[in-house]
C-alpha positions as a printed Julia matrix, in Angstrom:
291×3 Matrix{Float64}:
 58.0   -47.43  -144.82
 56.27  -50.48  -144.36
 57.64  -53.47  -146.92
 56.76  -55.4   -149.07
 55.91  -58.23  -146.69
 53.86  -55.93  -144.77
 52.0   -54.59  -148.08
 51.47  -58.26  -149.52
 49.7   -58.84  -145.59
 48.07  -55.98  -146.38
 47.17  -56.47  -150.18
 45.74  -60.34  -148.75
 43.31  -58.86  -145.41
 42.05  -56.65  -148.0
 41.36  -59.85  -150.31
 40.07  -61.83  -148.04
 37.48  -60.07  -146.65
 36.75  -57.29  -149.93
 36.76  -60.13  -152.73
 33.13  -61.35  -154.45
 31.46  -59.0   -152.24
 29.19  -56.2   -153.03
 30.31  -52.39  -152.57
 27.29  -51.11  -150.76
 29.74  -47.0   -150.13
 32.78  -45.63  -150.56
 34.35  -42.74  -150.33
 38.03  -41.76  -152.26
 38.99  -38.08  -150.16
 41.95  -37.41  -153.05
 41.85  -34.44  -154.87
 43.22  -35.96  -158.5
 41.3   -38.75  -158.66
 38.0   -38.69  -160.66
 34.58  -38.78  -159.47
 34.3   -42.5   -159.38
 31.24  -43.8   -157.58
 31.93  -47.13  -156.42
 28.68  -48.44  -154.66
 27.54  -51.58  -156.32
 30.32  -52.43  -157.8
 32.1   -56.44  -156.8
 35.66  -56.28  -155.96
 37.43  -59.39  -158.22
 40.61  -58.68  -156.06
 43.72  -56.69  -154.06
 46.52  -57.55  -154.88
 50.25  -56.16  -154.33
 53.12  -55.47  -156.43
 55.82  -54.83  -154.79
 55.15  -52.07  -152.0
 51.76  -50.62  -154.25
 48.59  -52.17  -154.04
 46.09  -52.83  -156.44
 42.44  -52.65  -155.6
 40.32  -54.08  -159.07
 36.84  -54.35  -159.2
 34.47  -56.17  -161.88
 34.27  -53.08  -163.78
 37.78  -52.75  -164.64
 38.74  -50.46  -162.82
 41.87  -50.17  -160.34
 41.86  -48.45  -157.2
 45.97  -48.0   -156.51
 47.16  -47.17  -153.33
 50.75  -47.04  -151.69
 50.76  -46.63  -148.23
 54.71  -44.65  -148.41
 55.74  -43.66  -145.36
 52.41  -44.15  -142.59
 49.54  -45.49  -144.56
 47.48  -48.23  -143.2
 44.45  -50.25  -144.41
 42.31  -51.41  -141.55
 39.7   -53.79  -142.4
 36.92  -54.16  -139.56
 33.13  -54.71  -139.03
 31.18  -52.2   -140.05
 29.58  -49.77  -136.82
 30.74  -47.09  -134.57
 34.29  -47.78  -135.09
 33.81  -47.53  -138.48
 31.62  -44.83  -138.08
 34.57  -42.37  -136.23
 37.01  -43.43  -138.93
 34.4   -41.7   -141.42
 35.02  -38.76  -139.72
 38.84  -38.53  -139.24
 40.75  -35.28  -141.03
 43.13  -38.75  -142.46
 40.94  -40.56  -144.39
 41.67  -40.6   -148.2
 39.79  -44.01  -148.85
 37.35  -45.78  -147.6
 35.54  -48.81  -149.45
 32.48  -50.58  -147.81
 30.44  -53.98  -147.92
 27.8   -55.25  -146.03
 30.04  -57.29  -143.43
 33.63  -55.03  -144.14
 34.82  -51.91  -143.74
 37.84  -51.0   -145.96
 39.7   -47.95  -144.11
 42.41  -46.2   -145.67
 44.02  -43.97  -143.09
 47.27  -41.04  -144.18
 47.44  -43.65  -147.46
 50.69  -41.53  -149.24
 49.15  -42.47  -153.09
 45.94  -43.11  -154.62
 44.83  -43.07  -158.46
 41.43  -44.85  -160.15
 42.37  -46.25  -163.27
 41.17  -48.72  -165.65
 42.63  -52.31  -164.93
 44.67  -52.38  -168.58
 46.14  -48.93  -168.01
 48.14  -50.54  -164.41
 51.17  -50.36  -166.23
 51.77  -46.98  -166.26
 51.71  -46.42  -162.53
 53.68  -50.3   -161.69
 55.24  -51.46  -165.15
 58.61  -49.48  -163.83
 59.0   -52.31  -161.27
 61.22  -55.09  -160.51
 60.43  -58.3   -159.93
 58.9   -58.7   -156.74
 60.31  -60.66  -154.16
 57.05  -62.17  -153.02
 55.32  -61.5   -155.98
 54.44  -64.65  -158.71
 56.89  -62.74  -160.85
 59.67  -63.35  -158.73
 62.72  -64.35  -160.57
 66.35  -64.47  -158.73
 68.19  -64.56  -162.3
 66.53  -61.84  -163.49
 66.88  -59.26  -159.94
 70.49  -60.91  -160.35
 71.32  -58.82  -163.95
 69.38  -55.93  -163.06
 71.42  -55.63  -159.39
 75.32  -56.08  -161.8
 73.8   -53.56  -164.3
 72.81  -50.57  -161.04
 75.23  -48.02  -162.26
 74.84  -47.04  -158.02
 76.32  -48.93  -154.99
 75.25  -51.99  -153.67
 72.52  -50.07  -151.17
 71.15  -48.02  -154.07
 70.41  -50.96  -155.85
 68.36  -53.17  -153.4
 66.82  -50.14  -152.84
 65.56  -48.91  -156.44
 62.49  -50.78  -157.47
 63.29  -50.74  -160.61
 65.76  -53.55  -159.42
 63.39  -55.4   -157.25
 60.49  -54.5   -155.81
 59.17  -54.25  -151.96
 62.98  -53.8   -150.23
 62.9   -50.77  -147.81
 65.37  -49.86  -145.26
 64.96  -52.56  -142.84
 65.66  -55.53  -145.33
 68.49  -53.91  -147.53
 70.26  -52.74  -144.45
 70.24  -56.03  -142.59
 70.48  -58.29  -145.75
 73.82  -56.79  -146.28
 74.8   -57.16  -142.62
 74.38  -60.81  -142.85
 76.9   -61.05  -145.8
 78.99  -58.4   -144.83
 78.8   -56.49  -147.85
 79.81  -52.96  -147.79
 76.79  -50.94  -148.71
 78.81  -48.4   -150.87
 80.14  -50.94  -153.18
 79.13  -50.63  -156.47
 76.54  -52.99  -157.18
 78.06  -53.91  -160.31
 81.4   -55.67  -159.48
 79.46  -57.83  -156.59
 80.31  -61.46  -157.58
 78.01  -63.53  -158.61
 77.93  -66.0   -155.96
 77.34  -63.84  -153.97
 74.23  -61.81  -155.34
 73.08  -65.54  -156.0
 72.77  -66.18  -151.78
 72.15  -62.88  -150.85
 69.18  -63.24  -153.57
 68.28  -66.51  -151.93
 68.18  -65.62  -148.13
 66.23  -62.31  -148.55
 63.04  -64.14  -150.83
 62.86  -66.13  -147.53
 63.53  -64.09  -144.72
 61.19  -62.05  -145.99
 58.53  -64.6   -147.1
 58.67  -65.83  -143.24
 58.01  -62.01  -142.29
 54.88  -61.82  -144.8
 53.41  -65.42  -143.1
 54.31  -64.42  -139.58
 53.37  -60.77  -139.52
 57.04  -60.21  -137.62
 60.41  -58.87  -139.36
 63.14  -60.53  -137.95
 66.43  -61.24  -139.26
 67.85  -62.23  -135.92
 65.56  -64.72  -135.27
 63.56  -63.43  -132.77
 60.22  -61.55  -132.91
 60.73  -59.7   -129.49
 60.63  -54.99  -130.23
 64.32  -54.27  -130.12
 66.15  -57.65  -131.38
 64.67  -58.42  -134.61
 67.64  -56.14  -136.5
 71.28  -56.71  -136.1
 71.94  -52.83  -137.57
 68.46  -51.62  -138.58
 67.81  -48.44  -136.24
 70.64  -49.18  -134.12
 73.36  -46.33  -134.76
 75.19  -45.48  -132.16
 74.61  -48.37  -130.8
 77.39  -51.65  -130.07
 77.23  -54.45  -133.47
 75.56  -57.16  -131.93
 78.82  -59.3   -133.5
 81.18  -57.64  -133.12
 81.12  -54.5   -130.85
 81.93  -51.69  -132.3
 79.24  -48.81  -132.92
 76.62  -49.02  -135.8
 76.31  -46.17  -138.2
 73.83  -44.3   -140.38
 74.34  -42.37  -143.67
 72.17  -41.95  -146.85
 72.7   -43.8   -149.61
 71.2   -42.25  -152.81
 70.92  -38.98  -154.15
 68.88  -36.22  -153.47
 66.17  -36.04  -153.25
 65.94  -39.72  -153.18
 68.51  -40.95  -150.71
 67.37  -43.3   -147.89
 69.17  -43.81  -144.73
 71.13  -46.91  -144.88
 72.51  -49.05  -140.96
 75.86  -50.58  -141.08
 78.49  -51.39  -139.13
 82.06  -50.39  -140.44
 83.93  -53.09  -138.4
 81.51  -55.93  -140.0
 81.0   -54.07  -143.39
 84.75  -53.62  -144.38
 84.68  -49.79  -143.36
 82.77  -46.36  -143.22
 79.99  -44.48  -145.51
 81.77  -41.99  -148.08
 81.71  -38.91  -145.99
 81.52  -39.59  -142.9
 83.87  -38.19  -140.74
 83.55  -41.3   -138.05
 82.44  -38.19  -135.28
 80.32  -40.15  -132.45
 77.05  -40.72  -133.08
 74.1   -40.79  -130.79
 71.7   -43.3   -130.36
 68.37  -43.23  -131.89
 65.69  -41.93  -129.13
 68.56  -40.48  -126.94
 69.33  -36.92  -125.79
 72.84  -35.43  -124.28
 73.48  -35.82  -121.34
 76.11  -34.62  -119.01
 79.9   -34.02  -120.14
 78.52  -36.01  -123.53
 77.44  -38.7   -122.66
 73.62  -40.03  -123.64
 70.59  -41.0   -122.21
 67.69  -42.19  -123.82
 64.83  -40.05  -123.58
 61.63  -39.88  -121.46
 58.14  -39.47  -122.43
């Protein structure tokens, strides 16, 4: 799922293309959305709130979208590519101006509502790591009040908004913290350092467009543990593991090193976990899956 840095970059791209411009054509292909005609309406701004995108119009209306797992907003000049996109079965929203086309593909959520009622959809969110409301003291207080584990607290958008499995896994590894330790018992100084680093890394990713906790902007080398289950820890050589944090149906995958981070997850029996993207080979070995 795209995390806060990606969503903020997306909102910024939409804002730069659409703000102040007249909508010449719009399509909203979502069954629960009322029949709203956006033609002739001017975009005021497009902003991100955590993982949510708020497209505000001069009429006092907001188009709210969420990318979920596979969604994206594509911005391009009108032309043949736009016309092809408008025929796609996975197109969920299109906002066109004379100069730019904004195309929402495979979106996970879409709503149209009065701008004054945006709080109905995003009012529950904690301080946005990359937003103007970022308040590390408030985020720390929320985390210390959380009844679950550290991993659950970081992934709970009510605690702080914008963090997903990449940043939660990487941040906990960088600080040597057990993802399944109680959030409420975490040392305040540790939480302060954790949130400071989180803000710095996510802000850098927003600027560069590349999520990296290692400092290397290269595929396969940009993280220490995320998506590396079954592979050697870059720090100690033990095997990185993956387990679920949270309760059904809201559990999320978290990656960690049991040596660097204080042990296995609850319920992890220590059995061999094969690397992501691999299949069993002869005599129990593993090989990379080939196309």
